[in-house]
ZALUM-131184 format. One record per residue (C-alpha): residue in three letters; x, y, z. Coordinates in steps of 0.2 Angstrom, whole numbers. Example, Ala and Ser with C-alpha at 12.3 -4.5 7.8 and 13.67 -1.06 7.14 Angstrom:
<sites>
<site 'ALA', <62, -22, 39>>,
<site 'SER', <68, -5, 36>>,
</sites>
This chain:
<sites>
<site 'UNK', <0, -2, 0>>,
<site 'UNK', <5, 17, -5>>,
<site 'UNK', <9, 24, 10>>,
<site 'UNK', <3, 45, 14>>,
<site 'UNK', <9, 57, 6>>,
<site 'UNK', <27, 60, 10>>,
<site 'UNK', <30, 80, 11>>,
<site 'UNK', <45, 80, 25>>,
<site 'UNK', <61, 71, 16>>,
<site 'UNK', <66, 56, 24>>,
<site 'UNK', <81, 50, 19>>,
<site 'UNK', <78, 32, 30>>,
<site 'UNK', <65, 29, 25>>,
<site 'UNK', <64, 31, 9>>,
<site 'UNK', <81, 19, 8>>,
<site 'UNK', <72, 6, 14>>,
<site 'UNK', <59, 6, -1>>,
<site 'UNK', <71, 9, -13>>,
<site 'UNK', <78, -9, -5>>,
<site 'UNK', <61, -19, -4>>,
<site 'UNK', <59, -13, -20>>,
<site 'UNK', <78, -16, -29>>,
<site 'UNK', <81, -32, -16>>,
<site 'UNK', <63, -41, -23>>,
<site 'UNK', <64, -37, -41>>,
<site 'UNK', <83, -44, -42>>,
<site 'UNK', <80, -60, -32>>,
<site 'UNK', <66, -66, -43>>,
<site 'UNK', <75, -62, -59>>,
<site 'UNK', <93, -72, -50>>,
<site 'UNK', <80, -85, -48>>,
<site 'UNK', <71, -88, -66>>,
<site 'UNK', <91, -82, -72>>,
<site 'UNK', <97, -98, -61>>,
<site 'UNK', <81, -110, -67>>,
<site 'UNK', <89, -110, -85>>,
<site 'UNK', <105, -119, -77>>,
<site 'UNK', <110, -123, -57>>,
<site 'UNK', <129, -119, -66>>,
<site 'UNK', <126, -102, -65>>,
<site 'UNK', <121, -98, -48>>,
<site 'UNK', <135, -86, -43>>,
<site 'UNK', <130, -73, -57>>,
<site 'UNK', <111, -76, -50>>,
<site 'UNK', <122, -74, -32>>,
<site 'UNK', <134, -59, -40>>,
<site 'UNK', <117, -48, -47>>,
<site 'UNK', <111, -48, -30>>,
<site 'UNK', <126, -43, -20>>,
<site 'UNK', <127, -31, -31>>,
<site 'UNK', <112, -23, -26>>,
<site 'UNK', <112, -25, -9>>,
<site 'UNK', <120, -9, -3>>,
<site 'UNK', <120, 10, -8>>,
<site 'UNK', <114, 26, -3>>,
<site 'UNK', <102, 26, -15>>,
<site 'UNK', <104, 43, -20>>,
<site 'UNK', <102, 41, -40>>,
<site 'UNK', <83, 34, -33>>,
<site 'UNK', <80, 50, -23>>,
<site 'UNK', <85, 61, -38>>,
<site 'UNK', <74, 53, -49>>,
<site 'UNK', <60, 53, -36>>,
<site 'UNK', <62, 71, -32>>,
<site 'UNK', <64, 76, -51>>,
<site 'UNK', <43, 68, -51>>,
<site 'UNK', <41, 78, -38>>,
<site 'UNK', <47, 93, -41>>,
<site 'UNK', <34, 92, -55>>,
<site 'UNK', <20, 92, -42>>,
<site 'UNK', <17, 74, -43>>,
<site 'UNK', <11, 63, -26>>,
<site 'UNK', <22, 52, -21>>,
<site 'UNK', <17, 34, -28>>,
<site 'UNK', <22, 16, -29>>,
<site 'UNK', <23, 13, -48>>,
<site 'UNK', <33, 32, -47>>,
<site 'UNK', <45, 22, -34>>,
<site 'UNK', <49, 6, -48>>,
<site 'UNK', <54, 18, -57>>,
<site 'UNK', <66, 27, -50>>,
<site 'UNK', <75, 10, -40>>,
<site 'UNK', <78, 7, -59>>,
<site 'UNK', <93, 21, -60>>,
<site 'UNK', <98, 11, -46>>,
<site 'UNK', <101, -3, -58>>,
<site 'UNK', <109, 7, -70>>,
<site 'UNK', <122, 12, -55>>,
<site 'UNK', <126, -9, -51>>,
<site 'UNK', <129, -9, -69>>,
<site 'UNK', <142, 6, -73>>,
<site 'UNK', <149, -2, -51>>,
<site 'UNK', <153, -22, -59>>,
<site 'UNK', <160, -11, -76>>,
<site 'UNK', <170, 1, -67>>,
<site 'UNK', <178, -10, -56>>,
<site 'UNK', <183, -24, -69>>,
<site 'UNK', <191, -9, -82>>,
<site 'UNK', <198, -3, -65>>,
<site 'UNK', <204, -21, -58>>,
<site 'UNK', <198, -16, -40>>,
<site 'UNK', <197, -28, -26>>,
<site 'UNK', <185, -20, -14>>,
<site 'UNK', <167, -13, -15>>,
<site 'UNK', <156, -11, -1>>,
<site 'UNK', <171, -21, 9>>,
<site 'UNK', <167, -36, 0>>,
<site 'UNK', <176, -43, -16>>,
<site 'UNK', <170, -37, -33>>,
<site 'UNK', <163, -44, -43>>,
<site 'UNK', <178, -52, -56>>,
<site 'UNK', <186, -59, -39>>,
<site 'UNK', <170, -66, -31>>,
<site 'UNK', <166, -74, -49>>,
<site 'UNK', <185, -82, -52>>,
<site 'UNK', <183, -88, -33>>,
<site 'UNK', <166, -96, -37>>,
<site 'UNK', <168, -102, -53>>,
<site 'UNK', <173, -122, -45>>,
<site 'UNK', <192, -117, -54>>,
<site 'UNK', <204, -120, -36>>,
<site 'UNK', <221, -119, -46>>,
<site 'UNK', <237, -119, -38>>,
<site 'UNK', <244, -104, -32>>,
<site 'UNK', <260, -106, -42>>,
<site 'UNK', <252, -114, -61>>,
<site 'UNK', <253, -97, -66>>,
<site 'UNK', <243, -101, -83>>,
<site 'UNK', <226, -109, -73>>,
<site 'UNK', <227, -94, -61>>,
<site 'UNK', <226, -84, -75>>,
<site 'UNK', <212, -93, -84>>,
<site 'UNK', <203, -94, -67>>,
<site 'UNK', <205, -73, -66>>,
<site 'UNK', <200, -71, -84>>,
<site 'UNK', <183, -80, -82>>,
<site 'UNK', <179, -70, -68>>,
<site 'UNK', <181, -54, -77>>,
<site 'UNK', <171, -62, -90>>,
<site 'UNK', <157, -67, -80>>,
<site 'UNK', <156, -53, -70>>,
<site 'UNK', <156, -41, -88>>,
<site 'UNK', <142, -50, -94>>,
<site 'UNK', <133, -49, -77>>,
<site 'UNK', <134, -29, -80>>,
<site 'UNK', <127, -29, -97>>,
<site 'UNK', <112, -42, -88>>,
<site 'UNK', <110, -27, -74>>,
<site 'UNK', <108, -12, -86>>,
<site 'UNK', <95, -24, -96>>,
<site 'UNK', <86, -26, -79>>,
<site 'UNK', <86, -6, -75>>,
<site 'UNK', <77, -6, -93>>,
<site 'UNK', <68, -22, -87>>,
<site 'UNK', <61, -11, -70>>,
<site 'UNK', <58, 6, -76>>,
<site 'UNK', <45, -2, -92>>,
<site 'UNK', <36, -13, -80>>,
<site 'UNK', <35, 2, -64>>,
<site 'UNK', <17, 0, -68>>,
<site 'UNK', <15, 21, -74>>,
<site 'UNK', <5, 25, -87>>,
<site 'UNK', <13, 20, -105>>,
<site 'UNK', <11, 39, -110>>,
<site 'UNK', <24, 46, -96>>,
<site 'UNK', <37, 32, -97>>,
<site 'UNK', <37, 38, -117>>,
<site 'UNK', <41, 55, -112>>,
<site 'UNK', <54, 50, -103>>,
<site 'UNK', <64, 34, -113>>,
<site 'UNK', <72, 45, -125>>,
<site 'UNK', <84, 51, -106>>,
<site 'UNK', <89, 34, -108>>,
<site 'UNK', <99, 32, -123>>,
<site 'UNK', <107, 51, -120>>,
<site 'UNK', <113, 42, -102>>,
<site 'UNK', <120, 28, -107>>,
<site 'UNK', <129, 35, -121>>,
<site 'UNK', <135, 50, -107>>,
<site 'UNK', <140, 37, -98>>,
<site 'UNK', <149, 27, -109>>,
<site 'UNK', <158, 42, -116>>,
<site 'UNK', <163, 46, -99>>,
<site 'UNK', <171, 27, -94>>,
<site 'UNK', <179, 30, -113>>,
<site 'UNK', <187, 46, -109>>,
<site 'UNK', <195, 39, -93>>,
<site 'UNK', <203, 24, -101>>,
<site 'UNK', <208, 37, -115>>,
<site 'UNK', <215, 49, -102>>,
<site 'UNK', <222, 35, -89>>,
<site 'UNK', <242, 39, -90>>,
<site 'UNK', <242, 54, -100>>,
<site 'UNK', <245, 70, -99>>,
<site 'UNK', <238, 76, -84>>,
<site 'UNK', <224, 91, -84>>,
<site 'UNK', <211, 99, -74>>,
<site 'UNK', <200, 104, -87>>,
<site 'UNK', <200, 85, -95>>,
<site 'UNK', <199, 78, -79>>,
<site 'UNK', <185, 86, -76>>,
<site 'UNK', <175, 82, -91>>,
<site 'UNK', <178, 64, -87>>,
<site 'UNK', <169, 66, -72>>,
<site 'UNK', <155, 74, -78>>,
<site 'UNK', <152, 62, -91>>,
<site 'UNK', <157, 46, -82>>,
<site 'UNK', <149, 52, -65>>,
<site 'UNK', <140, 69, -63>>,
<site 'UNK', <127, 66, -76>>,
<site 'UNK', <118, 49, -70>>,
<site 'UNK', <122, 52, -53>>,
<site 'UNK', <110, 69, -51>>,
<site 'UNK', <108, 77, -68>>,
<site 'UNK', <99, 62, -80>>,
<site 'UNK', <89, 56, -67>>,
<site 'UNK', <82, 71, -63>>,
<site 'UNK', <77, 74, -79>>,
<site 'UNK', <69, 56, -80>>,
<site 'UNK', <60, 61, -64>>,
<site 'UNK', <55, 76, -71>>,
<site 'UNK', <51, 69, -87>>,
<site 'UNK', <41, 55, -80>>,
<site 'UNK', <29, 69, -75>>,
<site 'UNK', <28, 83, -89>>,
<site 'UNK', <39, 96, -82>>,
<site 'UNK', <40, 111, -96>>,
<site 'UNK', <57, 117, -101>>,
<site 'UNK', <59, 129, -88>>,
<site 'UNK', <62, 114, -76>>,
<site 'UNK', <71, 104, -83>>,
<site 'UNK', <84, 118, -89>>,
<site 'UNK', <82, 122, -67>>,
<site 'UNK', <84, 104, -65>>,
<site 'UNK', <100, 103, -75>>,
<site 'UNK', <107, 119, -68>>,
<site 'UNK', <106, 110, -51>>,
<site 'UNK', <110, 92, -54>>,
<site 'UNK', <125, 93, -64>>,
<site 'UNK', <136, 104, -53>>,
<site 'UNK', <131, 95, -40>>,
<site 'UNK', <136, 77, -48>>,
<site 'UNK', <154, 81, -51>>,
<site 'UNK', <154, 90, -32>>,
<site 'UNK', <148, 70, -27>>,
<site 'UNK', <163, 65, -38>>,
<site 'UNK', <176, 75, -32>>,
<site 'UNK', <171, 73, -13>>,
<site 'UNK', <172, 52, -20>>,
<site 'UNK', <190, 55, -25>>,
<site 'UNK', <197, 61, -8>>,
<site 'UNK', <190, 51, 2>>,
<site 'UNK', <196, 39, -11>>,
<site 'UNK', <212, 40, -6>>,
<site 'UNK', <210, 51, 11>>,
<site 'UNK', <196, 41, 20>>,
<site 'UNK', <199, 24, 30>>,
<site 'UNK', <195, 9, 17>>,
<site 'UNK', <183, 1, 33>>,
<site 'UNK', <171, 17, 31>>,
<site 'UNK', <172, 20, 11>>,
<site 'UNK', <173, -1, 9>>,
<site 'UNK', <184, 1, -7>>,
<site 'UNK', <203, 0, -7>>,
<site 'UNK', <211, 15, -6>>,
<site 'UNK', <221, 24, -18>>,
<site 'UNK', <214, 14, -34>>,
<site 'UNK', <215, 29, -43>>,
<site 'UNK', <233, 36, -39>>,
<site 'UNK', <240, 16, -41>>,
<site 'UNK', <230, 18, -59>>,
<site 'UNK', <237, 37, -63>>,
<site 'UNK', <218, 39, -66>>,
<site 'UNK', <213, 56, -74>>,
<site 'UNK', <206, 65, -58>>,
<site 'UNK', <207, 81, -53>>,
<site 'UNK', <216, 81, -39>>,
<site 'UNK', <231, 71, -46>>,
<site 'UNK', <229, 85, -56>>,
<site 'UNK', <229, 100, -48>>,
<site 'UNK', <243, 90, -39>>,
<site 'UNK', <254, 92, -57>>,
<site 'UNK', <247, 110, -59>>,
<site 'UNK', <254, 115, -43>>,
<site 'UNK', <270, 106, -41>>,
<site 'UNK', <289, 114, -46>>,
<site 'UNK', <301, 104, -57>>,
<site 'UNK', <309, 96, -44>>,
<site 'UNK', <293, 90, -36>>,
<site 'UNK', <284, 86, -51>>,
<site 'UNK', <300, 75, -57>>,
<site 'UNK', <298, 64, -37>>,
<site 'UNK', <279, 61, -41>>,
<site 'UNK', <283, 55, -59>>,
<site 'UNK', <294, 43, -51>>,
<site 'UNK', <281, 39, -39>>,
<site 'UNK', <269, 38, -53>>,
<site 'UNK', <279, 24, -63>>,
<site 'UNK', <283, 13, -52>>,
<site 'UNK', <266, 4, -57>>,
<site 'UNK', <262, -4, -38>>,
<site 'UNK', <265, 8, -27>>,
<site 'UNK', <264, 5, -9>>,
<site 'UNK', <262, 11, 8>>,
<site 'UNK', <277, 24, 10>>,
<site 'UNK', <273, 30, -8>>,
<site 'UNK', <259, 32, -6>>,
<site 'UNK', <259, 42, 10>>,
<site 'UNK', <273, 55, -1>>,
<site 'UNK', <259, 57, -13>>,
<site 'UNK', <247, 61, 0>>,
<site 'UNK', <260, 73, 9>>,
<site 'UNK', <263, 82, -6>>,
<site 'UNK', <243, 83, -13>>,
<site 'UNK', <243, 93, 6>>,
<site 'UNK', <258, 102, 6>>,
<site 'UNK', <253, 109, -12>>,
<site 'UNK', <235, 115, -6>>,
<site 'UNK', <229, 100, -21>>,
<site 'UNK', <217, 94, -6>>,
<site 'UNK', <211, 114, -3>>,
<site 'UNK', <209, 117, -20>>,
<site 'UNK', <196, 99, -25>>,
<site 'UNK', <188, 107, -8>>,
<site 'UNK', <185, 123, -17>>,
<site 'UNK', <178, 116, -32>>,
<site 'UNK', <165, 105, -23>>,
<site 'UNK', <161, 118, -13>>,
<site 'UNK', <157, 133, -26>>,
<site 'UNK', <149, 116, -36>>,
<site 'UNK', <136, 114, -21>>,
<site 'UNK', <134, 134, -19>>,
<site 'UNK', <133, 134, -39>>,
<site 'UNK', <119, 121, -36>>,
<site 'UNK', <109, 128, -21>>,
<site 'UNK', <108, 144, -31>>,
<site 'UNK', <98, 136, -46>>,
<site 'UNK', <89, 126, -34>>,
<site 'UNK', <81, 144, -28>>,
<site 'UNK', <75, 148, -42>>,
<site 'UNK', <67, 132, -48>>,
<site 'UNK', <49, 135, -48>>,
<site 'UNK', <46, 120, -36>>,
<site 'UNK', <34, 116, -22>>,
<site 'UNK', <45, 120, -4>>,
<site 'UNK', <43, 101, 0>>,
<site 'UNK', <55, 97, -14>>,
<site 'UNK', <66, 112, -11>>,
<site 'UNK', <69, 106, 4>>,
<site 'UNK', <72, 87, 0>>,
<site 'UNK', <84, 92, -16>>,
<site 'UNK', <92, 107, -4>>,
<site 'UNK', <94, 90, 10>>,
<site 'UNK', <102, 80, -4>>,
<site 'UNK', <114, 93, -10>>,
<site 'UNK', <123, 90, 8>>,
<site 'UNK', <122, 72, 6>>,
<site 'UNK', <130, 70, -7>>,
<site 'UNK', <145, 84, -8>>,
<site 'UNK', <145, 83, 10>>,
<site 'UNK', <153, 66, 18>>,
<site 'UNK', <162, 61, 29>>,
<site 'UNK', <181, 52, 29>>,
</sites>
């Protein structure tokens, strides 16, 4: 039963509702998948693990894009909004695969979980068998990510919203997919290349910012029939906020405690990925500091001592402060845009709270 229209934003209650939708839907799909052959069970469990955690920010942005138009709460809308989390789950599985990341939410990433679940337990000294097991895990993770993206579209189209509403929003899915994949491609193409802050910001804009905040907001607004002015305002609010979210994530990735972030620290530095934090460090560094940084990054397997040296240089040069300034400026830009939006007061309050939840996270 749909609860009374909640005009007060309660993140925990919203997350619980989204979790229930996601876990039930994915469990049913995983069961149907495994019913094809019991051998598929590890992949089915991987699908369920992929949606077991998360802040549900993307679903929240979609939901409040709908509410910003003046539409009421509904279970059908919640299901449509929850599909944004399946897009995120697919992106995470693929991103971890591309980055060869070992941890997510404190657990082995999909490719490692599937490597260990396929029943191959090679002798650690057998390099060929170990490589074959790793390749099998990576291939299965790639396919699991593809299936999660397909399930996102299925949950959206079967949400229970009228077909005319879905038709208004469906074209935005193509835009979201194109921009997300473009961002991932840009990150791969710029990894290890010349460090440039503007280029790094473009990567995070397309890889993360747009599908985290802007596109979910626009999809929710389109479902509700938002006009041009509101759509433009939602973009003006959502895009800088999505960038602030990823800039904060980059700081947490290097300076946050892995037991709190749930991810291996310093993956971005070890992989020489194009983050604004690393690019700003390079920009602020002198010739001698650049030589030191270049030497550290070229080591490949950067150990704890080298990571501490990189962190120390970032702090000493003021790169971390610069990224904090970027986050602050983008949150202010988003809130300024929000103040100009012609939305109900309860929607404005919720979107203001979401801005802080997305960008002001603790180490």
